[in-house]
C-alpha positions in Angstrom: 43.0 59.3 -17.8 45.5 57.4 -19.9 44.2 55.4 -22.7 45.8 52.2 -21.4 44.4 52.6 -17.9 40.8 53.0 -19.4 41.3 49.7 -21.4 42.4 47.9 -18.2 39.4 49.2 -16.2 36.9 48.2 -19.0 38.3 44.6 -19.0 38.0 44.2 -15.3 34.5 45.7 -15.3 33.3 43.1 -17.9 35.0 40.2 -16.1 33.2 41.1 -12.9 29.8 41.1 -14.7 30.6 37.5 -16.2 31.5 36.2 -12.9 28.3 37.6 -11.3 26.3 35.9 -14.0 27.9 32.5 -13.6 27.2 32.5 -9.7 23.7 33.6 -9.9 21.0 31.2 -8.8 18.8 29.7 -11.6 15.3 31.0 -11.8 13.6 27.6 -11.4 14.6 24.4 -9.6 18.2 25.4 -8.8 20.4 23.4 -6.4 22.2 25.6 -3.8 25.0 23.0 -3.5 25.7 22.9 -7.2 29.2 23.6 -8.3 29.8 27.2 -9.3 30.0 27.7 -13.1 28.0 24.5 -14.0 25.2 25.0 -16.5 22.1 22.8 -15.9 21.2 20.8 -18.9 17.8 19.2 -19.6 17.9 15.4 -19.1 18.1 13.4 -22.3 15.9 10.6 -21.1 13.1 10.0 -18.5 12.2 6.7 -16.8 8.9 5.7 -15.4 8.3 2.5 -13.2 4.9 1.3 -12.7 2.7 -1.9 -12.5 0.5 -3.7 -15.0 -3.2 -2.6 -14.2 -6.1 -5.0 -14.7 -6.8 -5.7 -18.4 -3.6 -4.1 -19.6 -1.5 -5.5 -22.5 1.9 -4.7 -23.8 0.2 -2.6 -26.5 -1.9 -0.7 -24.0 1.0 0.0 -21.8 3.0 1.3 -24.6 0.1 3.5 -25.7 -0.3 4.8 -22.2 3.4 6.2 -22.4 2.7 7.8 -25.8 4.9 5.5 -27.7 4.2 6.1 -31.5 2.2 3.3 -33.2 5.1 2.3 -35.6 7.5 1.7 -32.9 5.0 0.1 -30.5 4.3 -2.4 -33.4 8.0 -3.1 -33.7 8.5 -3.7 -29.9 5.5 -6.1 -29.9 7.0 -8.0 -32.8 10.3 -8.3 -31.2 8.9 -9.3 -27.8 6.5 -11.9 -29.3 9.6 -13.8 -30.6 10.9 -14.4 -27.0 7.8 -14.1 -24.9 4.1 -15.0 -25.1 2.4 -11.6 -25.0 -0.8 -13.3 -23.5 1.1 -13.8 -20.3 1.5 -10.2 -19.2 0.1 -10.4 -15.8 -1.7 -7.8 -13.6 0.4 -6.1 -10.8 3.8 -7.2 -12.3 6.3 -4.3 -12.3 7.7 -2.6 -15.3 10.1 0.2 -16.3 10.0 2.2 -19.4 12.9 4.6 -20.4 12.3 7.2 -23.2 14.1 10.0 -24.9 12.6 13.4 -24.6 11.2 12.9 -28.1 9.3 9.9 -26.9 11.4 7.2 -28.5 11.8 4.1 -26.4 15.3 3.6 -25.2 14.6 0.6 -22.9 11.6 -1.5 -21.5 11.7 -4.0 -18.7 8.8 -6.2 -17.4 9.3 -8.7 -14.6 7.9 -12.0 -15.7 8.3 -13.7 -12.4 10.6 -14.0 -9.5 13.4 -15.4 -11.7 13.2 -13.8 -15.1 12.4 -10.4 -16.7 11.8 -9.3 -20.3 14.3 -6.7 -21.5 13.8 -4.5 -24.7 16.7 -2.2 -25.6 18.7 -0.7 -28.4 21.4 -2.9 -29.8 25.0 -2.3 -31.0 26.5 -3.8 -34.1 28.5 -6.3 -31.9 25.4 -8.5 -31.6 24.9 -8.9 -35.3 21.9 -6.4 -35.2 21.7 -3.0 -36.8 23.1 -0.4 -34.5 20.3 1.3 -32.6 17.8 -1.2 -33.6 15.3 -2.8 -31.1 16.3 -6.1 -29.4 14.1 -8.3 -27.0 15.5 -10.9 -24.6 14.3 -13.0 -21.6 17.0 -12.5 -18.9 17.4 -14.1 -15.6 17.2 -11.9 -12.5 20.6 -11.7 -10.8 20.5 -13.2 -7.4 22.7 -14.1 -4.4 22.2 -17.2 -2.2 22.8 -17.8 1.5 22.0 -20.8 3.8 20.0 -19.5 6.8 18.4 -21.2 9.9 14.7 -20.8 10.6 13.2 -21.8 13.9 9.8 -21.5 15.6 7.4 -23.1 18.0 3.7 -23.8 18.4 2.0 -22.1 21.3 -1.2 -20.1 22.0 0.0 -17.1 20.0 1.1 -19.2 17.1 -1.2 -22.3 17.2 -0.5 -23.6 13.7 2.6 -24.1 11.5 1.4 -21.3 9.2 1.3 -19.0 12.3 4.6 -20.0 13.7 6.6 -19.5 10.4 4.7 -16.1 9.8 5.9 -15.1 13.3 9.4 -16.1 12.3 9.2 -13.7 9.4 8.8 -16.4 6.7 6.2 -16.7 3.9 3.6 -19.4 3.2 6.1 -20.9 0.6 8.3 -22.2 3.4 5.3 -23.5 5.2 4.3 -25.5 2.1 7.7 -26.9 1.8 8.0 -28.0 5.4 4.5 -29.6 5.4 5.4 -31.5 2.3 8.6 -32.8 3.8 6.9 -34.0 7.0 3.4 -34.6 5.7 3.9 -38.4 5.7 4.8 -38.4 9.5 2.8 -35.6 10.9 -0.7 -34.5 10.1 -0.4 -30.7 10.4 -4.2 -30.3 10.5 -4.9 -32.5 13.6 -1.6 -33.4 15.4 0.2 -30.2 16.0 0.0 -29.0 19.6 1.4 -26.4 22.0 4.9 -27.2 22.8 5.9 -28.5 19.4 9.0 -26.8 17.9 11.0 -27.0 14.7 14.3 -25.9 13.2 15.6 -26.1 9.6 18.3 -24.8 7.4 17.1 -23.4 4.0 18.6 -21.6 1.1 17.4 -18.1 0.6 17.8 -15.9 -2.5 18.2 -12.2 -2.6 18.3 -9.7 -5.4 21.2 -7.3 -5.8 19.2 -4.7 -4.0 19.0 -7.1 -1.0 15.3 -7.8 -1.5 14.2 -11.3 -0.5 13.5 -13.3 -3.8 12.5 -16.6 -2.6 13.5 -20.0 -1.2 15.8 -22.6 -2.6 15.6 -26.1 -1.0 15.4 -27.0 2.6 18.7 -28.7 3.5 17.9 -30.3 6.8 14.9 -30.1 9.2 13.8 -31.2 12.7 10.2 -31.2 14.0 9.5 -32.2 17.6 5.8 -33.3 17.7 4.3 -34.3 21.0 7.8 -35.1 22.3 8.8 -37.2 19.2 11.6 -35.9 17.2 11.3 -36.3 13.5 14.4 -35.4 11.3 14.8 -35.1 7.6 17.7 -34.3 5.3 18.0 -33.6 1.7 20.2 -36.1 -0.3 20.7 -37.0 -4.0 21.6 -40.6 -4.6 24.2 -40.9 -7.3 22.3 -41.0 -10.7 19.0 -40.0 -9.0 17.1 -36.9 -8.1 17.2 -35.2 -4.7 14.8 -36.3 -2.0 14.2 -36.2 1.7 15.3 -39.1 4.0 15.1 -39.7 7.7 18.2 -40.6 9.9 18.2 -44.2 8.6 18.0 -43.3 5.0 14.3 -44.1 4.7 12.5 -42.0 2.3 10.1 -39.3 3.8 8.0 -39.5 0.7 4.9 -41.9 0.6 3.5 -43.6 -2.4 0.5 -41.2 -2.1 0.6 -37.4 -1.1 -1.2 -36.5 2.1 -3.9 -34.6 -0.1 -4.4 -33.3 -3.5 -4.1 -29.7 -2.2 -0.8 -28.0 -1.5 -1.2 -27.7 2.3 -3.0 -29.8 4.9 -6.5 -28.5 4.2 -9.5 -28.4 6.5 -11.8 -31.5 6.2 -15.5 -30.2 6.0 -16.9 -33.7 5.4 -15.3 -37.0 6.1 -15.6 -40.4 4.6 -19.0 -42.0 5.5 -21.4 -44.7 4.4 -24.3 -42.6 5.8 -24.3 -38.8 5.3 -27.0 -36.2 4.9 -26.5 -34.7 1.4 -26.5 -30.9 1.8 -28.5 -30.2 -1.5 -30.6 -33.3 -1.9 -31.4 -33.5 1.8 -31.3 -37.3 1.8 -28.9 -39.9 3.4 -26.3 -40.9 1.0 -22.9 -42.5 1.3 -20.1 -40.0 1.1 -17.3 -42.2 -0.5 -14.6 -39.5 -0.2 -13.3 -36.4 1.7 -14.4 -32.8 1.2 -11.7 -30.3 1.6 -12.4 -26.6 2.0 -10.4 -24.5 -0.3 -10.7 -21.1 -2.2 -11.9 -21.3 -5.8 -9.1 -21.8 -8.2 -6.7 -23.4 -5.7 -4.4 -25.8 -7.5 -5.3 -29.7 -7.3 -2.5 -32.1 -7.9 -2.2 -35.8 -8.6 -1.6 -37.7 -5.3 0.6 -40.3 -7.1 2.0 -41.1 -10.6 -0.7 -42.3 -13.0 -2.8 -42.3 -16.1 -5.9 -40.1 -16.8 -8.7 -42.5 -17.2 -11.4 -39.6 -17.9 -11.4 -35.8 -17.6 -14.6 -33.8 -18.1 -18.2 -33.2 -16.9 -19.8 -36.0 -14.9 -23.3 -35.1 -13.8 -23.6 -34.1 -10.1 -19.9 -34.6 -9.7 -19.3 -31.6 -11.9 -15.9 -31.4 -13.6 -14.1 -34.7 -12.6 -10.6 -36.1 -13.3 -10.2 -39.9 -12.7 -6.6 -41.3 -12.3 -5.4 -44.9 -12.3 -2.2 -45.5 -10.3 -0.1 -48.7 -9.3 -0.9 -51.1 -6.5 -4.6 -51.3 -7.7 -5.3 -47.7 -6.7 -7.5 -45.1 -8.5 -8.2 -41.5 -7.5 -11.0 -39.1 -8.3 -11.2 -35.3 -8.1 -14.7 -33.7 -8.1 -16.3 -30.3 -8.6 -13.4 -28.7 -10.2 -13.7 -25.2 -11.9 -11.2 -26.2 -14.5 -9.2 -29.2 -15.8 -5.6 -29.1 -16.9 -5.1 -32.7 -18.3 -6.9 -35.0 -20.8 -7.8 -38.7 -21.0 -4.9 -41.0 -21.7 -2.2 -38.6 -20.5 0.4 -39.6 -18.0 0.8 -37.5 -14.9 3.4 -37.3 -12.2 2.9 -37.1 -8.4 2.4 -33.4 -7.5 1.5 -32.4 -11.2 -1.4 -30.0 -11.7 -4.5 -31.7 -12.9 -7.2 -29.0 -12.2 -8.5 -26.3 -9.9 -10.9 -26.1 -7.1 -14.5 -25.1 -7.9 -18.2 -25.7 -7.4 -19.4 -27.4 -10.5 -22.1 -30.0 -10.3 -24.1 -30.5 -7.0 -22.0 -28.2 -4.7 -23.0 -25.5 -2.2 -19.6 -23.7 -2.3 -16.1 -24.1 -3.7 -14.4 -27.3 -2.4 -12.7 -30.5 -3.4 -14.2 -34.0 -3.1 -11.4 -36.3 -3.1 -12.0 -40.2 -3.6 -9.7 -43.1 -3.5 -10.3 -46.7 -4.6 -8.3 -49.8 -3.9 -9.1 -52.7 -6.1 -12.3 -51.2 -7.2 -13.7 -50.5 -3.7 -13.8 -46.9 -2.2 -11.5 -46.4 0.9 -10.9 -43.6 3.3 -8.2 -41.3 1.7 -7.1 -39.9 5.2 -6.3 -43.2 6.6 -5.0 -44.8 3.5 -2.3 -42.2 3.1 -0.7 -43.3 6.5 -0.8 -47.0 5.6 1.1 -46.5 2.4 4.8 -47.8 2.4 7.5 -45.1 1.9 9.3 -44.7 -1.4 12.7 -46.3 -2.1 15.4 -45.8 0.6 18.9 -44.8 0.0 20.7 -47.5 -1.8 22.9 -49.7 0.4 25.9 -48.8 -1.8 25.5 -45.1 -1.0 24.9 -45.3 2.8 28.4 -44.2 3.5 28.0 -41.0 1.5 24.5 -40.3 2.9 25.7 -40.8 6.6 28.4 -38.2 5.9 26.1 -35.8 4.3 23.5 -36.4 7.0 26.0 -35.7 9.9 27.3 -32.5 8.2 23.9 -31.2 7.6 22.7 -31.8 11.3 25.9 -30.5 12.7 25.5 -27.3 10.7 21.9 -27.1 12.1 22.9 -27.7 15.7 25.8 -25.1 15.5 23.4 -22.5 13.9 20.8 -23.1 16.4 23.3 -22.8 19.3 24.6 -19.6 17.9 21.2 -18.1 17.5 20.2 -19.1 21.1 23.4 -17.4 22.4 22.7 -14.2 20.5 19.1 -14.1 22.0 20.6 -14.7 25.5 23.0 -11.8 25.0 20.3 -9.5 23.8 
């Protein structure tokens, strides 16, 4: 065989072997659809997503992911400058990205529904040493849309909570609606089958389309026992936003309906003669007992000054507030207190949490109200209080325009929703 022909055959044979080697399947974990000729490379980083376990701290989280002590200490120092390390909460999600050598490339922890903590490697454009660790608290990106929500009270949904749950909404919207209409409707006793409601509310979504919470309710209508009550959100010039009825009268009363976030269950009413559940003797019960889980937030029913805050014998932990118009309020049997004597508080501000301190058989709130030094029934007193300031006369034209636009949008959305249901 000629020398040149032997050389050509040997080249072709070698080329065939190389092609066979390139198209052979990898021994472990190969992908049949991978492009021919690609070489699988080991990933440079790995990411783990998890949730904070009970009792965990930032240090223990980093230790669990085998972060070396020196780097964990540096991360903790960077984080402490922008976030209180004591506020790492159980069950919150986090994500850690590490190189194959274990070095941290990024760490993210969700603080709440609006913010997350981010730790990452810097570049020199930010004034830091390239590759150094940098920590920051960053807002969670969200999109917003205005949506309509409607529901009704019936045998299957006998309460506002049940009706909004059936509509796919959360307790947060229930609380918002109850707060708006709480001065006009007692959701504990007056809601009945046949009642219905409609509202427009701003909803927030994350970039991955997950629901991220509610913005403000813009307009709402509640039909209770045939009576229609409407409310619209409006911000007077130079003032803060509030809710007003059709005539521009504020929906807000001087007193909140109760010191708890939602209309609670009354377990013992105001009475001059009541059998004490522990002492087993007839005594006056000069307040209202509300059933609530231990730790539930208790808020001030009106603006005021803290007269006292601390232990008070059988009343347990007690907060005593003085308000305007000769009114005082007392909050008994608290598990903890969030204010101190002499402090000024705003209506709706946290003053303590429900407990069973003092003479109490179970967690509850004993709420008491005084008028000119004499105890009065808190339930009936709330309804007798005048509303807050109305829309100023100089801004009624602007209010009327905003009101009409809000309820026209609500009516149009409701009609469109009804049409879609009819077609389906």
